[in-house]
N, C-alpha and C positions, 0 to 999 in steps of 0.2 A: 503495500499500501504504502503508493507515495504522503511522507504528511505536511507538504504543502497544500495537499486532498481536503489530508479529514483537520486540521486545525485553523487554515485558510477559505479557502472556496468551497468547500460547501457552505459550512457558520454565514458569509460571504450571502455566498444560494438564497441559505435559506432565513436570514433575513427581507431579505427585498421579497419572494416570491412567498413570506406569513402574509405581509402588506397591501400586499398584492389581494391577496386568498380571504382575509379581516373587509376589506374598499369591496369585494364579489359577496361575502356569503353573512357577512358581521355579526359573525362570532365564534366570538379564540378555540372555543373543546373540538367545534368542528372542526379550527386548523388542524389542529394540534392535534387532533386525530389523522386526517386529510395527509400530513405528512410522515406521522407513527405508521401512518398502513402504503404511503411513497417505498420509505426507510427503509420499513422491515420488505418490502420486494427486493430491493437493491440489494439485503444484504443475506438474502439466505442466495443469490440469485447475482450476485457479482464479488464481493465481498465476503470472508470469512465468517466467523461464530465470533471473534472480537469483533465486528462490526458491530453488536449486537450491542456491546455498551456507550459509541459513539448514538445509531438510534434513538437510542433513549434518553443521549443531553440534546441533538441536536429538533428529536418532542420538546422540549421544556423549552430553547428556546423560539422555536416557532408561535408557542400555546404566548413566553412573555412575549414577545411584538408582534402577537394577537392585541393582543390585554392595554398594551401599551400604544399602542395602533387608534384604539378601541378610546382612548381617557383624551386622548391627543385634539378626533376629529369630537367628540361631545367639548370637549375643552373651545375649541371652537367652533360653533354652535352654540354654545349659552352666548360666547362673546357679542355674534351675532348681533345673536336672540337681543339680548342688553342693549345692547349699541341701536337696534329697529326701536325699541320697547321707548330707551330715551329720548331715542329723538318723535315718536308720534307723541308723546307724552308735552314734549315742546311742541308738537305746535300748536295741540287745541289747547281754546279760553278754557271751555263748561267746565266743569269740575265730570259734572253727568258723561260728555263726549269720554273724559279722561279716564272715567271708570272702565268705563265696554270698552274701552283701546286696548290701556294693557289683560281687560281675558282671551286677548287672541292672542298676547305678546308667549313670551317661552317662561316659563319659570323654572329655570337651573341651577336653584338651589339640592335639588338630590340629582344622579345620572342613572336617568334606566339600562 
């Protein structure tokens, strides 16, 4: 096994592809499951049983990358919604219009 492949190329590829998979699937556990299945097939088809340790490590990397990507996407979405919320409150003059418009804006105190 090539050391550069194991410690550089596959982890970087895992991170990049996990970000793309998270944007498509929107579920970190599903992203990790897909990577686990792919690396498990590769482990038995190309490498020996010693690669199973790397399968677990790459799966954890994929899961953590997907979680971080999800949190960053939610943070950006909340900031955009809060900016829209502030601008719609500033443009409306009456109190009733402000209360109606703030119901349409996002409450980002909890991340779903």
